[in-house]
All heavy atoms as an XYZ file, in Angstrom:
823
protein
N     220.724    -51.495    167.872
C     220.309    -51.819    169.215
C     221.425    -52.549    169.965
O     221.656    -52.272    171.131
C     219.028    -52.661    169.145
C     218.428    -52.935    170.473
S     217.785    -51.404    171.150
C     216.800    -52.023    172.419
N     222.101    -53.480    169.261
C     223.185    -54.220    169.889
C     224.322    -53.274    170.290
O     224.918    -53.428    171.343
C     223.700    -55.297    168.933
C     224.770    -56.163    169.537
C     225.183    -57.262    168.599
C     226.265    -58.091    169.233
N     226.751    -59.127    168.385
N     224.604    -52.280    169.456
C     225.653    -51.314    169.744
C     225.323    -50.510    171.006
O     226.186    -50.262    171.842
C     225.843    -50.352    168.552
O     226.106    -51.122    167.389
C     226.984    -49.399    168.790
N     224.074    -50.125    171.166
C     223.644    -49.374    172.339
C     223.786    -50.212    173.605
O     224.258    -49.724    174.634
C     222.184    -48.919    172.161
C     221.655    -47.952    173.204
C     222.520    -46.708    173.281
C     220.229    -47.563    172.857
N     223.437    -51.484    173.540
C     223.574    -52.380    174.692
C     225.048    -52.559    175.060
O     225.409    -52.540    176.240
C     222.967    -53.749    174.400
O     221.587    -53.631    174.180
N     225.873    -52.739    174.054
C     227.308    -52.903    174.292
C     227.886    -51.646    174.934
O     228.684    -51.722    175.868
C     228.040    -53.210    172.967
O     227.454    -54.362    172.378
C     229.518    -53.438    173.194
N     227.474    -50.491    174.448
C     227.937    -49.223    174.995
C     227.508    -49.067    176.461
O     228.296    -48.658    177.309
C     227.398    -48.054    174.164
C     227.849    -46.665    174.584
C     229.368    -46.547    174.529
C     227.211    -45.614    173.702
N     226.286    -49.432    176.770
C     225.786    -49.340    178.146
C     226.590    -50.250    179.071
O     226.942    -49.863    180.194
C     224.308    -49.688    178.198
N     226.915    -51.434    178.618
C     227.708    -52.378    179.423
C     229.111    -51.830    179.629
O     229.648    -51.850    180.746
C     227.742    -53.775    178.760
C     226.358    -54.406    178.846
C     228.796    -54.663    179.411
C     226.199    -55.668    178.029
N     229.700    -51.297    178.584
C     231.046    -50.739    178.664
C     231.095    -49.574    179.652
O     231.995    -49.488    180.487
C     231.510    -50.279    177.279
C     232.921    -49.721    177.197
C     233.936    -50.770    177.638
C     233.224    -49.259    175.790
N     230.118    -48.710    179.616
C     230.061    -47.582    180.548
C     229.926    -48.093    181.977
O     230.579    -47.588    182.888
C     228.912    -46.609    180.173
C     229.265    -45.879    178.880
C     228.631    -45.622    181.302
C     228.137    -45.055    178.297
N     229.113    -49.095    182.189
C     228.954    -49.669    183.526
C     230.241    -50.270    184.050
O     230.610    -50.073    185.211
N     230.953    -50.993    183.201
C     232.213    -51.614    183.610
C     233.252    -50.552    183.917
O     233.934    -50.598    184.945
C     232.722    -52.581    182.512
C     234.147    -53.026    182.782
C     231.801    -53.781    182.406
N     233.377    -49.557    183.044
C     234.351    -48.492    183.276
C     234.001    -47.681    184.517
O     234.882    -47.267    185.266
C     234.451    -47.581    182.050
C     235.060    -48.223    180.808
C     235.024    -47.260    179.641
C     236.473    -48.691    181.078
N     232.743    -47.461    184.745
C     232.309    -46.764    185.959
C     232.691    -47.540    187.202
O     233.091    -46.964    188.210
N     232.593    -48.849    187.125
C     232.994    -49.695    188.248
C     234.484    -49.578    188.542
O     234.901    -49.525    189.695
N     235.292    -49.500    187.484
C     236.729    -49.320    187.680
C     237.034    -47.962    188.295
O     237.939    -47.826    189.104
C     237.494    -49.459    186.354
C     237.612    -50.875    185.882
C     237.227    -51.229    184.613
C     238.129    -51.865    186.713
C     237.339    -52.536    184.161
C     238.241    -53.175    186.283
C     237.851    -53.514    184.998
N     236.292    -46.955    187.912
C     236.511    -45.613    188.451
C     236.233    -45.572    189.948
O     236.858    -44.824    190.689
C     235.630    -44.599    187.723
N     235.314    -46.382    190.425
C     234.986    -46.411    191.846
C     235.941    -47.279    192.660
O     235.992    -47.166    193.869
C     233.563    -46.944    192.045
C     232.434    -46.056    191.549
C     231.105    -46.775    191.702
C     232.413    -44.745    192.307
N     236.703    -48.096    192.009
C     237.549    -49.073    192.679
C     238.470    -48.472    193.740
O     238.500    -48.964    194.853
C     238.382    -49.835    191.653
C     238.969    -51.114    192.205
C     238.387    -52.318    191.552
O     237.777    -52.221    190.514
N     238.565    -53.464    192.148
N     239.242    -47.384    193.471
C     240.132    -46.864    194.502
C     239.380    -46.419    195.755
O     239.867    -46.578    196.861
C     240.812    -45.680    193.836
C     240.711    -45.945    192.380
C     239.418    -46.708    192.214
N     238.208    -45.857    195.599
C     237.445    -45.393    196.751
C     236.987    -46.559    197.610
O     236.783    -46.413    198.808
C     236.249    -44.574    196.284
N     236.835    -47.731    197.009
C     236.359    -48.895    197.735
C     237.510    -49.729    198.299
O     237.281    -50.599    199.117
C     235.494    -49.765    196.821
C     234.242    -49.092    196.260
C     233.541    -50.033    195.286
C     233.301    -48.660    197.360
N     238.741    -49.447    197.845
C     239.893    -50.218    198.288
C     240.194    -49.910    199.752
O     239.901    -48.829    200.252
C     241.107    -49.886    197.418
N     240.793    -50.872    200.429
C     241.188    -50.674    201.823
C     242.266    -49.604    201.897
O     243.135    -49.527    201.020
C     241.706    -51.987    202.395
N     242.231    -48.764    202.920
C     243.250    -47.720    203.049
C     244.645    -48.317    203.194
O     244.825    -49.382    203.773
C     242.855    -46.980    204.323
C     241.443    -47.340    204.582
C     241.231    -48.690    203.980
N     245.619    -47.593    202.698
C     247.016    -47.996    202.764
C     247.673    -47.208    203.899
O     248.002    -46.033    203.738
C     247.687    -47.708    201.418
C     249.135    -48.113    201.376
O     249.823    -48.138    202.389
N     249.615    -48.404    200.182
N     247.840    -47.839    205.052
C     248.380    -47.159    206.221
C     249.815    -46.687    206.015
O     250.192    -45.618    206.503
C     248.297    -48.060    207.456
C     246.884    -48.415    207.913
C     246.929    -49.426    209.051
C     246.113    -47.183    208.331
N     250.612    -47.464    205.290
C     251.996    -47.053    205.031
C     252.030    -45.778    204.196
O     252.842    -44.879    204.456
C     252.759    -48.179    204.333
N     251.154    -45.684    203.212
C     251.070    -44.468    202.404
C     250.595    -43.297    203.269
O     251.118    -42.185    203.155
C     250.136    -44.666    201.213
C     250.118    -43.463    200.304
O     251.152    -42.932    199.906
N     248.922    -43.002    199.960
N     249.616    -43.533    204.141
C     249.133    -42.486    205.032
C     250.230    -41.966    205.938
O     250.367    -40.755    206.141
N     251.044    -42.869    206.479
C     252.164    -42.466    207.335
C     253.184    -41.658    206.544
O     253.673    -40.624    207.012
C     252.837    -43.677    207.969
C     254.023    -43.300    208.853
C     254.654    -44.508    209.483
C     255.863    -44.221    210.347
N     256.316    -42.891    210.546
N     253.493    -42.122    205.347
C     254.469    -41.424    204.506
C     254.000    -39.994    204.207
O     254.778    -39.038    204.307
C     254.673    -42.196    203.204
C     255.618    -41.552    202.236
C     255.736    -42.379    200.971
C     256.148    -41.487    199.827
N     255.943    -42.099    198.537
N     252.735    -39.849    203.873
C     252.186    -38.520    203.577
C     252.212    -37.659    204.839
O     252.612    -36.489    204.797
C     250.766    -38.624    203.001
C     250.807    -39.280    201.620
C     250.102    -37.247    202.929
C     249.458    -39.685    201.081
N     251.807    -38.224    205.967
C     251.818    -37.461    207.217
C     253.241    -37.017    207.556
O     253.463    -35.871    207.935
C     251.227    -38.307    208.358
C     250.814    -37.496    209.585
C     251.961    -37.086    210.475
O     252.977    -37.813    210.542
O     251.854    -36.033    211.135
N     254.196    -37.914    207.391
C     255.596    -37.587    207.688
C     256.147    -36.492    206.776
O     256.908    -35.638    207.226
C     256.489    -38.825    207.545
C     256.300    -39.845    208.663
O     255.676    -39.504    209.691
O     256.776    -40.984    208.490
N     255.759    -36.521    205.504
C     256.366    -35.604    204.536
C     255.570    -34.330    204.281
O     256.148    -33.308    203.922
C     256.596    -36.309    203.181
O     255.348    -36.775    202.670
C     257.567    -37.468    203.322
N     254.258    -34.368    204.457
C     253.445    -33.204    204.105
C     252.727    -32.571    205.291
O     252.290    -31.435    205.198
C     252.418    -33.575    203.037
C     253.070    -33.995    201.731
C     252.077    -34.019    200.614
C     252.781    -34.360    199.316
N     252.268    -33.629    198.195
N     252.574    -33.270    206.392
C     251.770    -32.765    207.517
C     252.611    -32.403    208.733
O     252.362    -31.387    209.385
C     250.724    -33.798    207.935
S     249.692    -34.412    206.597
N     253.594    -33.230    209.045
C     254.323    -33.121    210.307
C     254.967    -31.747    210.503
O     254.821    -31.142    211.567
C     255.385    -34.222    210.402
C     256.090    -34.226    211.743
C     255.559    -34.943    212.805
C     257.246    -33.489    211.950
C     256.170    -34.937    214.041
C     257.861    -33.471    213.183
C     257.320    -34.191    214.225
O     257.919    -34.170    215.455
N     255.671    -31.244    209.519
C     256.404    -29.971    209.658
C     255.461    -28.825    210.005
O     255.729    -28.044    210.917
C     257.171    -29.661    208.377
C     257.984    -28.399    208.473
C     258.736    -28.120    207.177
C     259.453    -26.797    207.281
N     260.076    -26.413    206.032
N     254.354    -28.732    209.281
C     253.384    -27.665    209.527
C     252.806    -27.803    210.933
O     252.693    -26.818    211.677
C     252.280    -27.700    208.479
S     251.034    -26.405    208.686
N     252.468    -29.007    211.324
C     251.893    -29.234    212.647
C     252.919    -28.977    213.744
O     252.560    -28.496    214.824
C     251.320    -30.637    212.751
C     250.061    -30.800    211.960
N     249.291    -31.940    212.030
C     249.413    -29.984    211.090
C     248.238    -31.812    211.235
N     248.299    -30.629    210.653
N     254.190    -29.267    213.484
C     255.245    -28.987    214.462
C     255.367    -27.480    214.682
O     255.528    -27.017    215.815
C     256.569    -29.577    213.989
N     255.277    -26.716    213.603
C     255.336    -25.259    213.713
C     254.118    -24.721    214.460
O     254.239    -23.836    215.299
C     255.436    -24.625    212.331
C     256.761    -24.887    211.646
C     256.787    -24.448    210.188
O     255.794    -23.869    209.700
O     257.809    -24.713    209.529
N     252.941    -25.256    214.165
C     251.715    -24.805    214.831
C     251.727    -25.108    216.322
O     251.183    -24.346    217.119
C     250.480    -25.448    214.195
C     250.042    -24.798    212.933
C     248.729    -25.391    212.490
C     248.146    -24.505    211.419
N     246.721    -24.624    211.318
N     252.308    -26.228    216.714
C     252.299    -26.609    218.130
C     253.179    -25.685    218.959
O     252.943    -25.499    220.143
C     252.767    -28.058    218.310
O     254.176    -28.157    218.172
N     254.197    -25.121    218.324
C     255.126    -24.264    219.042
C     256.187    -25.025    219.815
O     257.066    -24.432    220.424
N     256.117    -26.343    219.812
C     257.077    -27.169    220.537
C     257.949    -28.007    219.608
O     258.754    -28.803    220.079
C     256.351    -28.093    221.524
C     255.601    -27.345    222.586
C     254.226    -27.261    222.543
C     256.275    -26.707    223.615
C     253.525    -26.576    223.513
C     255.584    -26.006    224.595
C     254.203    -25.930    224.544
N     257.750    -27.868    218.318
C     258.535    -28.633    217.362
C     258.124    -30.085    217.227
O     258.840    -30.875    216.625
N     256.989    -30.444    217.797
C     256.494    -31.819    217.719
C     255.160    -31.818    216.980
O     254.155    -31.348    217.503
C     256.317    -32.398    219.121
C     255.862    -33.855    219.128
O     255.512    -34.392    218.048
O     255.851    -34.454    220.209
N     255.162    -32.340    215.767
C     253.965    -32.341    214.938
C     252.862    -33.258    215.418
O     251.712    -33.124    215.001
N     253.175    -34.175    216.325
C     252.133    -35.086    216.803
C     251.282    -34.469    217.908
O     250.194    -34.968    218.197
C     252.740    -36.407    217.333
O     253.550    -36.131    218.476
C     253.553    -37.104    216.265
N     251.747    -33.392    218.507
C     250.994    -32.772    219.597
C     249.630    -32.264    219.152
O     248.696    -32.219    219.936
C     251.799    -31.628    220.223
C     253.046    -32.044    220.978
C     253.787    -30.808    221.491
C     252.716    -32.977    222.119
N     249.525    -31.893    217.890
C     248.244    -31.391    217.384
C     247.171    -32.484    217.413
O     245.988    -32.198    217.538
C     248.409    -30.777    215.972
C     247.289    -29.779    215.703
C     248.489    -31.852    214.904
C     247.579    -28.815    214.582
N     247.601    -33.732    217.329
C     246.656    -34.849    217.348
C     246.283    -35.272    218.769
O     245.224    -35.850    218.987
C     247.234    -36.072    216.628
C     247.777    -35.787    215.252
C     249.073    -36.152    214.909
C     247.010    -35.150    214.281
C     249.581    -35.902    213.652
C     247.518    -34.886    213.026
C     248.805    -35.263    212.718
O     249.307    -35.007    211.475
N     247.159    -35.028    219.712
C     246.972    -35.575    221.054
C     246.606    -34.529    222.108
O     246.361    -34.889    223.257
C     248.251    -36.306    221.508
O     249.353    -35.388    221.481
C     248.553    -37.487    220.604
N     246.552    -33.272    221.735
C     246.251    -32.230    222.738
C     244.815    -32.380    223.254
O     243.934    -32.890    222.550
C     246.479    -30.843    222.141
C     245.540    -30.521    221.012
C     245.871    -29.210    220.358
N     244.812    -28.902    219.396
C     244.884    -27.957    218.508
N     245.946    -27.210    218.444
N     243.876    -27.763    217.692
N     244.582    -31.901    224.440
C     243.266    -32.043    225.073
C     242.185    -31.216    224.371
O     241.034    -31.617    224.330
C     243.345    -31.657    226.535
C     244.128    -32.635    227.375
C     244.006    -32.306    228.840
C     244.909    -33.129    229.703
N     244.698    -34.535    229.712
N     242.551    -30.066    223.826
C     241.567    -29.192    223.186
C     241.519    -29.363    221.662
O     241.180    -28.449    220.941
C     241.855    -27.727    223.526
C     243.184    -27.239    222.958
O     244.076    -28.072    222.682
O     243.330    -26.008    222.791
N     241.817    -30.559    221.208
C     241.832    -30.799    219.763
C     240.449    -30.595    219.148
O     239.423    -30.835    219.787
C     242.370    -32.189    219.438
C     241.496    -33.326    219.909
C     242.178    -34.641    219.647
N     241.304    -35.735    220.041
C     241.720    -36.951    220.246
N     242.983    -37.258    220.096
N     240.870    -37.886    220.590
N     240.448    -30.161    217.890
C     239.208    -29.886    217.166
C     238.532    -31.160    216.682
O     237.326    -31.193    216.504
C     239.489    -28.996    215.965
C     239.950    -27.624    216.326
C     240.199    -26.821    215.079
N     240.776    -25.534    215.422
C     241.255    -24.692    214.549
N     241.231    -24.989    213.271
N     241.754    -23.553    214.934
N     239.313    -32.162    216.433
C     238.789    -33.408    215.872
C     238.208    -34.262    216.995
O     238.935    -34.707    217.876
C     239.899    -34.174    215.114
C     239.412    -35.526    214.665
C     240.385    -33.356    213.923
N     236.890    -34.471    216.917
C     236.206    -35.239    217.953
C     235.496    -36.478    217.400
O     234.789    -37.150    218.130
C     235.186    -34.351    218.677
C     235.801    -33.178    219.394
C     236.735    -33.586    220.524
O     236.496    -34.571    221.219
N     237.810    -32.843    220.703
N     235.668    -36.739    216.112
C     235.041    -37.903    215.500
C     235.634    -38.164    214.130
O     236.335    -37.317    213.562
N     235.357    -39.341    213.592
C     235.923    -39.743    212.302
C     235.485    -38.813    211.171
O     236.295    -38.460    210.319
C     235.539    -41.193    211.994
C     236.253    -41.860    210.834
C     237.771    -41.793    210.978
C     235.807    -43.305    210.707
N     234.233    -38.387    211.177
C     233.766    -37.473    210.131
C     234.531    -36.156    210.170
O     234.898    -35.605    209.139
C     232.266    -37.208    210.263
C     231.423    -38.398    209.841
O     231.945    -39.284    209.135
O     230.240    -38.444    210.220
N     234.787    -35.658    211.364
C     235.527    -34.397    211.511
C     236.977    -34.576    211.070
O     237.573    -33.675    210.497
C     235.453    -33.928    212.965
C     236.073    -32.602    213.199
C     235.217    -31.493    212.613
N     235.858    -30.228    212.929
C     235.833    -29.184    212.143
N     235.158    -29.221    211.013
N     236.452    -28.092    212.472
N     237.553    -35.735    211.337
C     238.915    -36.021    210.891
C     238.998    -35.975    209.374
O     239.916    -35.386    208.807
C     239.379    -37.380    211.429
C     240.774    -37.848    211.021
C     241.843    -36.844    211.423
C     241.064    -39.214    211.642
N     238.019    -36.572    208.709
C     237.985    -36.546    207.243
C     237.899    -35.120    206.730
O     238.580    -34.749    205.767
C     236.793    -37.360    206.731
C     236.933    -38.842    206.958
C     235.671    -39.593    206.547
C     235.778    -41.057    206.883
N     234.543    -41.791    206.565
N     237.075    -34.300    207.380
C     236.923    -32.897    206.978
C     238.238    -32.144    207.158
O     238.646    -31.370    206.288
C     235.790    -32.218    207.776
C     235.807    -30.713    207.615
C     234.438    -32.778    207.356
N     238.907    -32.360    208.271
C     240.153    -31.643    208.540
C     241.255    -32.030    207.554
O     241.994    -31.169    207.081
C     240.614    -31.882    209.976
C     239.697    -31.266    211.021
S     239.492    -29.471    210.863
C     241.067    -28.923    211.500
N     241.364    -33.306    207.239
C     242.379    -33.745    206.270
C     242.070    -33.149    204.899
O     242.967    -32.640    204.219
C     242.463    -35.283    206.211
C     243.316    -35.752    205.032
C     243.022    -35.837    207.519
N     240.810    -33.168    204.504
C     240.422    -32.579    203.216
C     240.693    -31.080    203.209
O     241.158    -30.527    202.206
C     238.947    -32.860    202.931
N     240.414    -30.410    204.312
C     240.649    -28.963    204.402
C     242.132    -28.645    204.272
O     242.517    -27.730    203.533
C     240.107    -28.413    205.717
C     240.328    -26.912    205.859
C     239.723    -26.371    207.115
N     238.276    -26.441    207.003
C     237.461    -26.443    208.037
N     237.943    -26.393    209.272
N     236.163    -26.493    207.853
N     242.978    -29.377    204.973
C     244.426    -29.161    204.848
C     244.873    -29.391    203.406
O     245.666    -28.617    202.868
C     245.196    -30.080    205.788
S     245.139    -29.581    207.517
N     244.369    -30.447    202.804
C     244.734    -30.752    201.427
C     244.372    -29.600    200.502
O     245.182    -29.173    199.673
C     244.047    -32.036    200.969
C     244.467    -32.472    199.584
O     245.571    -32.180    199.135
N     243.589    -33.169    198.904
N     243.180    -29.062    200.656
C     242.710    -27.989    199.783
C     243.421    -26.672    200.078
O     243.967    -26.037    199.171
C     241.183    -27.796    199.949
O     240.543    -29.021    199.605
C     240.668    -26.683    199.063
N     243.416    -26.262    201.327
C     243.961    -24.950    201.685
C     245.471    -24.869    201.510
O     245.996    -23.818    201.164
C     243.577    -24.590    203.116
C     242.093    -24.291    203.258
C     241.693    -23.888    204.659
O     242.570    -23.744    205.539
O     240.476    -23.715    204.873
N     246.157    -25.954    201.751
C     247.617    -25.949    201.644
C     248.105    -26.457    200.292
O     249.303    -26.554    200.067
C     248.226    -26.771    202.773
C     247.878    -26.269    204.175
C     248.401    -27.220    205.239
C     248.405    -24.863    204.398
N     247.143    -26.802    199.440
C     247.472    -27.296    198.085
C     248.479    -28.443    198.128
O     249.521    -28.408    197.492
C     247.979    -26.152    197.217
C     246.937    -25.093    197.022
C     247.405    -23.983    196.137
N     246.330    -23.017    196.005
C     246.506    -21.741    195.838
N     247.720    -21.257    195.766
N     245.483    -20.925    195.717
N     248.126    -29.459    198.897
C     248.999    -30.615    199.049
C     248.939    -31.560    197.852
O     249.774    -32.445    197.723
C     248.642    -31.377    200.332
C     248.778    -30.580    201.629
C     248.336    -31.427    202.811
C     250.199    -30.067    201.815
N     247.936    -31.383    197.004
C     247.774    -32.205    195.794
C     247.588    -33.689    196.094
O     248.103    -34.540    195.378
C     248.952    -32.008    194.829
C     249.043    -30.584    194.313
O     247.986    -29.942    194.140
O     250.176    -30.105    194.091
N     246.839    -33.981    197.151
C     246.538    -35.377    197.477
C     245.309    -35.827    196.712
O     244.348    -35.072    196.566
C     246.270    -35.532    198.969
C     247.383    -35.126    199.925
C     246.920    -35.309    201.368
C     248.653    -35.911    199.658
N     245.341    -37.053    196.243
C     244.181    -37.660    195.617
C     243.219    -38.105    196.729
O     243.629    -38.259    197.885
C     244.591    -38.866    194.767
C     245.369    -38.500    193.545
C     246.743    -38.731    193.476
C     244.742    -37.913    192.456
C     247.466    -38.392    192.352
C     245.455    -37.572    191.324
C     246.825    -37.804    191.265
N     241.945    -38.342    196.401
C     240.995    -38.799    197.427
C     241.466    -40.054    198.167
O     241.286    -40.163    199.382
C     239.708    -39.059    196.636
C     239.807    -38.135    195.468
C     241.277    -38.089    195.120
N     242.086    -40.982    197.455
C     242.564    -42.191    198.125
C     243.731    -41.878    199.069
O     243.909    -42.539    200.098
C     242.924    -43.312    197.139
C     243.930    -42.930    196.097
C     243.342    -42.375    194.797
O     242.221    -41.851    194.791
O     244.033    -42.463    193.773
N     244.532    -40.852    198.741
C     245.593    -40.423    199.653
C     244.995    -39.830    200.928
O     245.479    -40.096    202.035
C     246.502    -39.381    198.990
C     247.315    -39.935    197.842
O     247.691    -41.127    197.888
O     247.590    -39.175    196.898
N     243.966    -39.009    200.773
C     243.276    -38.451    201.943
C     242.750    -39.581    202.825
O     242.891    -39.538    204.045
C     242.118    -37.547    201.525
C     242.531    -36.207    201.003
C     241.342    -35.300    200.734
O     240.222    -35.587    201.211
O     241.523    -34.282    200.043
N     242.149    -40.583    202.197
C     241.613    -41.725    202.950
C     242.734    -42.467    203.679
O     242.547    -42.914    204.817
C     240.860    -42.673    202.018
N     243.897    -42.570    203.049
C     245.042    -43.226    203.682
C     245.521    -42.442    204.900
O     245.828    -43.016    205.942
C     246.194    -43.393    202.683
C     245.886    -44.348    201.548
O     244.890    -45.104    201.630
O     246.645    -44.339    200.555
N     245.584    -41.115    204.776
C     246.005    -40.269    205.896
C     245.004    -40.378    207.042
O     245.391    -40.531    208.205
C     246.190    -38.801    205.454
C     246.424    -37.889    206.648
C     247.337    -38.677    204.451
N     243.724    -40.308    206.721
C     242.683    -40.437    207.744
C     242.820    -41.777    208.462
O     242.782    -41.840    209.700
C     241.274    -40.280    207.131
C     240.191    -40.721    208.106
C     241.041    -38.843    206.682
N     242.985    -42.846    207.712
C     243.098    -44.183    208.311
C     244.341    -44.273    209.200
O     244.282    -44.811    210.315
C     243.134    -45.252    207.227
N     245.457    -43.736    208.726
C     246.689    -43.767    209.524
C     246.532    -42.964    210.817
O     246.848    -43.440    211.902
C     247.875    -43.235    208.710
C     249.083    -43.006    209.575
C     249.813    -44.078    210.088
C     249.466    -41.711    209.941
C     250.897    -43.866    210.918
C     250.544    -41.500    210.770
C     251.264    -42.579    211.259
O     252.329    -42.375    212.094
N     246.036    -41.726    210.699
C     245.876    -40.884    211.889
C     244.900    -41.505    212.879
O     245.122    -41.461    214.091
C     245.408    -39.482    211.495
C     246.415    -38.632    210.725
C     245.775    -37.312    210.316
C     247.682    -38.405    211.544
N     243.830    -42.081    212.358
C     242.853    -42.707    213.240
C     243.456    -43.912    213.961
O     243.271    -44.081    215.157
C     241.597    -43.114    212.472
C     240.483    -43.505    213.416
O     240.231    -42.837    214.402
N     239.819    -44.606    213.114
N     244.188    -44.716    213.234
C     244.803    -45.904    213.837
C     245.889    -45.508    214.835
O     245.986    -46.085    215.912
C     245.391    -46.797    212.735
C     245.946    -48.088    213.242
C     247.436    -48.250    212.973
O     248.147    -47.309    212.638
N     247.903    -49.451    213.129
N     246.659    -44.495    214.510
C     247.809    -44.111    215.323
C     247.438    -43.265    216.542
O     248.017    -43.434    217.613
C     248.803    -43.329    214.450
C     250.127    -43.060    215.102
C     250.955    -44.325    215.298
O     250.793    -45.299    214.575
N     251.834    -44.310    216.267
N     246.474    -42.352    216.382
C     246.212    -41.372    217.430
C     244.777    -41.345    217.958
O     244.559    -41.247    219.156
C     246.553    -39.957    216.936
C     247.990    -39.819    216.529
C     248.347    -39.792    215.177
C     248.992    -39.732    217.485
C     249.671    -39.669    214.798
C     250.322    -39.621    217.114
C     250.650    -39.591    215.768
O     251.969    -39.487    215.404
N     243.799    -41.371    217.070
C     242.438    -41.070    217.482
C     241.636    -42.271    217.969
O     240.903    -42.184    218.930
C     241.690    -40.376    216.334
C     242.263    -39.018    216.023
C     243.018    -38.810    214.873
C     242.032    -37.944    216.867
C     243.542    -37.556    214.582
C     242.555    -36.695    216.586
C     243.303    -36.511    215.437
O     243.814    -35.276    215.155
N     241.730    -43.368    217.264
C     241.006    -44.605    217.628
C     239.484    -44.472    217.587
O     238.774    -45.057    218.393
C     241.418    -45.086    219.027
C     242.895    -45.056    219.335
C     243.638    -46.170    218.673
C     245.052    -46.237    219.239
N     246.091    -46.284    218.290
N     238.968    -43.677    216.631
C     237.519    -43.547    216.470
C     236.968    -44.826    215.863
O     237.595    -45.465    215.032
C     237.154    -42.372    215.558
C     237.599    -41.039    216.076
C     238.343    -40.190    215.278
C     237.256    -40.611    217.355
C     238.737    -38.938    215.733
C     237.658    -39.375    217.821
C     238.392    -38.531    217.023
N     235.758    -45.191    216.240
C     235.078    -46.344    215.659
C     234.536    -45.943    214.294
O     233.988    -44.858    214.144
C     233.921    -46.796    216.557
C     234.329    -47.167    217.954
C     234.972    -48.516    217.989
C     235.252    -48.890    219.442
N     236.431    -49.661    219.612
N     234.648    -46.850    213.299
C     234.117    -46.530    211.953
C     232.607    -46.447    211.945
O     231.906    -46.901    212.755
C     234.598    -47.676    211.086
C     235.389    -48.591    211.929
C     235.333    -48.105    213.338
């Protein structure tokens, strides 16, 4: 019985550690670095003007809220095989929101 209790506690503690990155505050510097190295070039090509930031600031942008921004970053990560971890996606979302979108959380 004692072994089962110890095992249950250990699983709970380890589960808490697994959730830790998702609960951590976003790293804006990491988000900027990822945007600069993995997002900007593609967005510059898509804009047709060589400026990757235009996709964020254009009047007809697809992103109209924070939830949609999260979806778009996740979609780019998946479709373009950027190999970003969930915390990296969160960092990019936080950076883009702070820099361009200014959506309320």
